[in-house]
Each structure stands twice: as structure tokens, then as C-alpha cells.
C-alpha positions as CSV (number, residue, x, y, z in Angstrom):
1,M,6.7,-16.8,16.8
2,N,8.2,-13.5,16.4
3,N,7.8,-11.1,13.5
4,P,9.5,-7.8,12.6
5,D,6.2,-5.9,12.7
6,D,5.4,-6.9,16.3
7,L,2.8,-9.5,15.5
8,V,3.2,-13.0,16.7
9,A,2.3,-15.9,14.4
10,I,0.2,-18.5,16.2
11,G,-0.8,-20.7,13.2
12,I,-1.0,-21.4,9.5
13,I,-4.2,-22.1,7.7
14,T,-3.7,-25.4,5.8
15,R,-7.0,-26.3,4.2
16,T,-10.8,-26.1,4.5
17,H,-12.7,-28.3,6.9
18,G,-16.1,-29.6,5.8
19,N,-18.2,-27.7,3.3
20,A,-19.6,-24.8,5.4
21,G,-16.6,-22.5,5.2
22,A,-14.4,-23.6,8.2
23,V,-10.7,-23.7,8.0
24,R,-8.1,-25.9,9.6
25,M,-5.2,-24.1,11.3
26,S,-1.9,-25.8,12.2
27,P,-0.9,-24.2,15.5
28,L,2.5,-22.9,16.2
29,F,2.1,-23.3,19.9
30,E,1.5,-26.0,22.4
31,P,-0.5,-27.4,24.0
32,I,-3.3,-26.8,21.6
33,E,-5.8,-26.0,24.5
34,R,-4.0,-22.8,25.0
35,F,-6.3,-21.4,22.2
36,E,-9.2,-21.5,24.6
37,Q,-7.4,-18.9,26.8
38,L,-7.3,-16.2,24.1
39,P,-9.0,-13.1,25.6
40,S,-10.5,-12.0,22.3
41,D,-12.3,-13.4,19.2
42,E,-10.3,-11.1,17.0
43,I,-7.3,-12.4,14.9
44,I,-5.2,-11.1,12.1
45,L,-4.7,-12.7,8.8
46,R,-1.6,-11.7,6.7
47,L,-3.1,-11.8,3.1
48,P,-2.0,-10.7,-0.3
49,R,-3.6,-7.2,-0.8
50,R,-5.6,-8.5,-3.8
51,L,-7.1,-11.4,-1.8
52,A,-8.2,-9.1,1.0
53,L,-10.0,-6.8,-1.4
54,D,-11.5,-9.8,-3.0
55,L,-12.9,-11.1,0.3
56,G,-14.1,-7.6,1.4
57,M,-11.8,-7.8,4.5
58,Q,-11.0,-4.6,6.4
59,P,-7.3,-3.8,7.1
60,A,-6.2,-4.2,10.7
61,S,-4.5,-1.2,12.4
62,V,-1.1,-3.0,12.2
63,P,0.7,-1.9,9.0
64,P,2.1,-4.7,6.7
65,P,5.7,-5.8,6.9
66,E,8.1,-3.1,5.8
67,G,8.7,-3.2,2.0
68,R,5.7,-5.5,1.4
69,A,3.0,-3.3,-0.3
70,D,1.6,-6.4,-1.8
71,L,0.5,-7.7,1.8
72,I,-2.2,-6.4,4.2
73,H,-3.1,-7.3,7.7
74,A,-6.7,-7.9,7.9
75,T,-8.9,-8.4,10.9
76,A,-11.1,-11.6,11.2
77,H,-13.4,-12.7,14.0
78,V,-13.7,-16.3,15.2
79,E,-17.4,-17.3,15.4
80,D,-16.7,-20.9,16.5
81,Y,-13.8,-23.3,16.9
82,F,-13.1,-26.9,17.9
83,F,-10.0,-29.1,18.0
84,H,-9.6,-32.0,15.5
85,Q,-6.5,-34.1,16.1
86,Q,-3.6,-31.5,16.4
87,H,-5.4,-28.7,14.6
88,V,-7.8,-25.9,15.4
89,I,-10.9,-25.7,13.3
90,L,-12.0,-22.1,12.7
91,T,-15.1,-20.7,11.7
92,L,-14.6,-17.0,10.7
93,A,-17.4,-14.4,10.5
94,E,-15.8,-12.9,7.4
95,I,-15.5,-16.2,5.5
96,P,-19.2,-17.5,4.9
97,D,-18.6,-20.3,2.5
98,M,-16.1,-23.0,1.2
99,T,-15.3,-21.0,-1.9
100,N,-13.8,-18.1,0.1
101,A,-12.4,-20.5,2.7
102,E,-10.4,-22.3,-0.1
103,K,-8.5,-18.9,-0.7
104,L,-7.0,-18.9,2.8
105,R,-4.6,-21.8,2.3
106,A,-1.1,-21.1,3.6
107,I,-2.4,-17.9,5.1
108,E,-0.7,-16.8,8.5
109,V,-2.8,-16.3,11.6
110,L,-1.3,-13.6,13.9
111,L,-2.0,-11.7,17.2
112,T,-0.6,-8.6,18.7
113,P,1.4,-9.6,21.9
114,A,-1.4,-7.8,24.0
115,D,-4.0,-10.4,22.6
116,L,-2.0,-13.5,23.6
117,W,-3.2,-15.9,26.3
118,P,-1.8,-15.2,29.9
119,L,1.3,-17.2,31.1
120,E,2.0,-18.7,34.4
121,P,4.9,-17.4,36.5
122,G,8.2,-18.4,35.0
123,E,6.6,-19.1,31.5
124,F,7.7,-17.2,28.5
125,Y,6.9,-17.1,24.8
126,H,9.6,-18.4,22.5
127,W,9.7,-15.1,20.6
128,Q,10.7,-13.4,23.8
129,W,13.9,-15.3,24.0
130,I,15.0,-14.2,20.5
131,G,18.1,-11.8,20.8
132,C,18.7,-12.4,24.5
133,A,22.3,-12.4,25.5
134,V,23.6,-15.8,26.6
135,L,26.1,-15.6,29.6
136,D,28.3,-18.1,31.1
137,D,27.0,-18.7,34.6
138,S,30.5,-19.2,36.0
139,T,32.2,-16.2,34.6
140,G,29.3,-13.8,33.4
141,E,31.0,-13.6,30.1
142,K,28.8,-13.4,27.0
143,I,29.0,-16.3,24.8
144,G,26.3,-15.5,22.2
145,E,22.8,-14.6,21.5
146,V,19.6,-16.6,21.2
147,L,18.7,-17.2,17.6
148,K,15.6,-19.2,18.1
149,I,14.2,-22.2,20.1
150,D,14.2,-25.6,18.5
151,A,11.5,-28.2,19.6
152,G,12.7,-31.5,20.8
153,S,10.9,-34.6,21.8
154,A,12.2,-34.6,25.5
155,H,12.9,-30.9,25.9
156,D,13.6,-27.8,23.6
157,F,16.9,-26.4,22.7
158,L,18.3,-22.9,22.7
159,R,20.0,-22.2,19.4
160,V,22.8,-19.8,20.3
161,Q,24.9,-17.8,17.9
162,P,28.4,-16.8,19.1
163,A,30.2,-13.8,17.9
164,E,32.2,-15.9,15.6
165,G,31.8,-19.4,14.5
166,K,28.7,-21.5,14.0
167,A,25.6,-21.6,16.1
168,F,25.2,-24.3,18.7
169,L,22.4,-25.9,20.8
170,V,21.9,-25.7,24.5
171,P,19.3,-28.2,26.0
172,M,16.6,-26.3,28.0
173,V,17.0,-28.2,31.1
174,K,17.5,-26.8,34.6
175,Q,21.1,-28.1,34.9
176,M,22.1,-26.0,31.8
177,V,19.7,-23.2,31.5
178,V,20.3,-21.7,35.1
179,S,18.3,-18.6,35.0
180,T,16.7,-16.0,32.8
181,D,16.0,-12.2,33.1
182,M,13.6,-11.0,30.5
183,N,13.9,-7.4,31.7
184,A,17.7,-7.6,31.3
185,R,17.3,-9.8,28.1
186,T,19.9,-12.2,29.5
187,V,20.0,-16.1,29.8
188,R,22.7,-17.6,32.1
189,V,23.8,-21.1,31.1
190,A,26.1,-23.8,32.6
191,I,27.3,-25.9,29.6
192,P,29.9,-28.8,29.7
193,P,33.2,-28.2,27.8
194,G,32.8,-29.1,24.1
195,L,29.1,-28.4,23.7
196,T,29.8,-25.3,21.7
197,D,31.7,-27.4,19.2
198,L,28.8,-29.8,18.4
């Protein structure tokens, strides 16, 4: 969910829904009900500049990604939404009909970090882990950095990149991910011998 321009991707628009201009968003978060906790109706769409002009959408205050003058961040407002299977169906004030909604296929939906839903104590967003130093809990030695978090069926995995060699996975269970300090940007792990070779 992290982006170089400090926006967080929360979903991808995959298709229209019905014939009144609603769009279907595939969420990049779970559970899907988190969408109800967003503090604002404002979202940001990352669009080709030509499409934004065609739709008459206003640029957001966040600039486009560096080196991508062909893209624009445009502000949109959620008038209504509901859940359908594992998707969020959005009606946007700026998209009045299915003809315009069709043009939003494969468009990213983003938020500024300040506009994300609140978290419970001890919860973190995936993007906050990226770049954290991974320390051996018994020695304090740095063994790598978090590249990303991979989703799993029973639990997620930290993908860790050591200074040399290939990345490895650490199951995100209490026995292995011992503690986190987001202020210090560190994660302490206790991993069995040989895990880094898998």
C-alpha cells in the first residue's frame, strides 16, 4: 500500500457496476468493512492527464509521481457505496454515467495517510513496515530490511531482504515476530536456523 509520492493505494477500479455510473473497486485492504471507517468522502484517483481533462476532474493538491507528467492525481467524492461479494461499489459525484465510468477501468484509488481509517493499538498498515530494519532478537544484529508483506491463508509473512543474498520469508506469528518499534523503524524476530535459506 505504499507509494513514493506519500499516497496509499486502497484499491483498483476493475469495472462498472450496473448502468447508472457506479464502479467496482477491488480493495487492497481487509476486512472490507474498514471502508466504512474512512473519515472523509474524498478519494484520489491516479489518472492519465488526458482522461482527467476529458472527465473534467480537478487536480488534487498531491503532485503526480516524479517523472510522470502524463499522470495526474484527481480528487473525487464518494456519494454512495455498498459491498458486493469482496468488492466496494462506489458512486462518485464526478462520474455521472456509465459512459464515463467505463473510462475508469484499472485506475488506482488512493488516500493520503491522514485520511486512512483509525487503527486499534498494536495495529499497523502494511506500508509502514516497508524499510524497517529486521533485528535478531537474541543478538540485536541487523539481518535485513522489510521489503513487503506477503498475504497468507493462515497468517501473513514478512519478506526480508538481507544485505547480501536472496530475500526470505518470516511468518508473522508471535513466536517469530517478537516486537516492533515503528518510531525506531525496527522489527525484532526470533527465527529458527535455516529459515533464511528457504
